[in-house]
N, C-alpha and C positions, 0 to 999 in steps of 0.2 A: 303458446309464444310468449318471448315474456316483457310483460310490460315495462314504460321507460320509470314506475315509483323503485321498481328490483335494479335497475339500475342507478337512480340514486340511491340504496340502501346499500348497495354492491359500494359502489364510492364509498359513501360517507362510514362504514367497516373497512375500507382497507387503509384509507387516513385515520381512524381512530386505532387502527390495528400498528400505524406504525408508528402515530404518536406514544404507544401504549410500550413499544419496544424502547422508543430512546428514556423513555424515563424508568424504565429498569433497570438500563443501565447507569445512567446520571445515577440512580441511587448504587450504586452493589461497584460499578469500575471509576468513573469521572466523580463522583464524589470529593474521592483522595486528594487529586490531583488539580485537575482546574477543568471545570464544566463541560460539559459540548454540547455547543451552540443549538435554539433551540430549531436551526435551521437544517439543523444532521438526519439526515435518513437513513436511515436501519433497514436491510430487508433480508430478515430472516437474524435465525442464531448467529453468534458473534463466539471467539471463543478464547481467552484470556488465562493463559497462563500461571501468572502473578498477579493479587490482585492484594496488595493499590499497586498502579503503576503509571508511571509517565509519559502520558499520553494525552498529545495539545491536538484537536481537531481547527479545523479555520473554520468560517462558516460556509452552507452548502455543502458538507462535504456527503458524501454518500458510502453506501457502505455494504456490501454485497454479501449473501447469503455464506457460512461458514470460513469468513475473513476468519482468520487464526493473525494474535497479535501476543508476542514474547517480549517482554521488554524487563530486561535484568534491573537488579534495585537503584545501580544510580547512572540508568541506564535512559534516553527518552527517546521517541518519535514524534515530529513535528508534520503534520499534513496541513499545507495550508487550504486557502478557499476553492470552493469547487475542486476538492480532489475528489476520485469516485473510486474506488476501489472495487472490482467486481468479484462475481465469485469463485471463491478457495482460494483466497492471494495470503501470503504467509508474509507478517513480517517480523523479524526476528535482529534487536535492537541488543549489545552488547556495551556499546556506546550512545554511537545516534543514529538515527534514519531523518532526515531533511525533503520531503517530499516540498515541491515550490508549489505557487497557484497554477490552478485550472489544466492540471495532469491527468492523464486520463490511462486509468494503472486494469487490461485486460484479465481473463479467466487467469487461476491458478497460478499469477504471477509471485516468486518468490524473492523478498528480497532483504540478504541478511549480511548486518556487516561484521559476522565472523564467522570462521572453518576452522576444521578441526585438522592439524596437522595431520603428514604421518609421514611415515619415513620404511621402506622396504623392509619386510622381518620383523616389522612390526603392529602394525594393523593402526589403530586411528584413538584405540582405547587408551586413555591416559597418557596419551603425547598431548596435551594443553591445544590452544585456539590462536588462534592473526588474529586482532582485534581492528580495526579500519573503520572509521566512521559513513558514510553512503552519503547521496546531495544527488537530487535531482533538481533542476534547472525546472523552471514554470514553461506551460504551455508546452509540456512530451507527448508523447502518447507510449506509452508502454504497451507491444503488444501479446494476445493472448501466453501464457508457460516460460514464458521467459527466468530467468534466473536473473538476477544483479547480486556482484560478490563483493567481500570487504572490501573497502578505499577508492571505491569507485564512483566517479563525478563523471553526471550527465549533466551538458551544458544544457540554457536554455532550447526552445522552441528546437526539438528533437525528436526522433520517428526510431523506436528500437525494434525491431522486428521479431513475430512471433516464434518460439522456440528457440530465443539468442542465448548464449550464455556471456555473459556482460563483468568484464576486468576491467580497472584500468582509468584515463583519462580523458574524454572527449566531447570538441572545443559545442559552442553553441550552433545548434541549427543546419544540423549533419543529421541521412541517416546511418542506422547501428544497427548490425546485422550479421549473424552468422555461429557460430560454436568452434572458435571464439567468436566475438562479437571484434567488428574489424568496422569504420567507416566502408560503406559503399557509393556515398554522396554526397554532395553538397545540396544542401534543399534550397531551392531555389522561391524568391514570392510572388506568387501567379497576381497579374491585373486582371 
C-alpha cells in the first residue's frame, strides 16, 4: 500500500518537472522574443522548427506533449489567455496565427496559414504556397484531428467538430463540422 507521503512526494515531483520544462523553454526559445508567463504549463516535449521564433503566449496557456510550432522568420503566432493545445497539435505560420482567449484545441489539430499550390501534371514541388493569416475567436472549442487552413477566420464562441477540414470565414456562435466544413447550426445559449 502506498503511503500519503509517497503521494505528496509524487505531486511535488510532478510540479517540479513542469516548472523545469518551462525554464528550459524560457532559456532556449522564449528568450529571443517574449518570455512565456510563469503560469504557462508544458506537459512534455515541444518541437520548434526554427529558433528564435515570434511566439507570444497569454497567461495560463497549456501545451501538451508533442506540440510542433513552426514560425517563419517574419511570421508570428499569438495565443491568448487560457489557451490549451493538446497532444500532437501542429501550428505552422508563414504570416500569422492568432488564437483568442479561452480556446480549447483537441489532440492532433493542424493549424496552418500556408498550403502548397498544386497544378495537375506538376505536383506540389516548386509551385509555391498560398499564404493568408488565420484567426480563431475567443471561447472556441476545436475538436480532435481538425485541419484549419490559410485565410480561415472562426468567430467567437464556436465549436469545430472532430476531423473537420476548415477553410473560410465563420460567424460567432456556430457549430462547424465536415470535410469540407460548413455551418451545421447556430449554438443557442442554455439558461
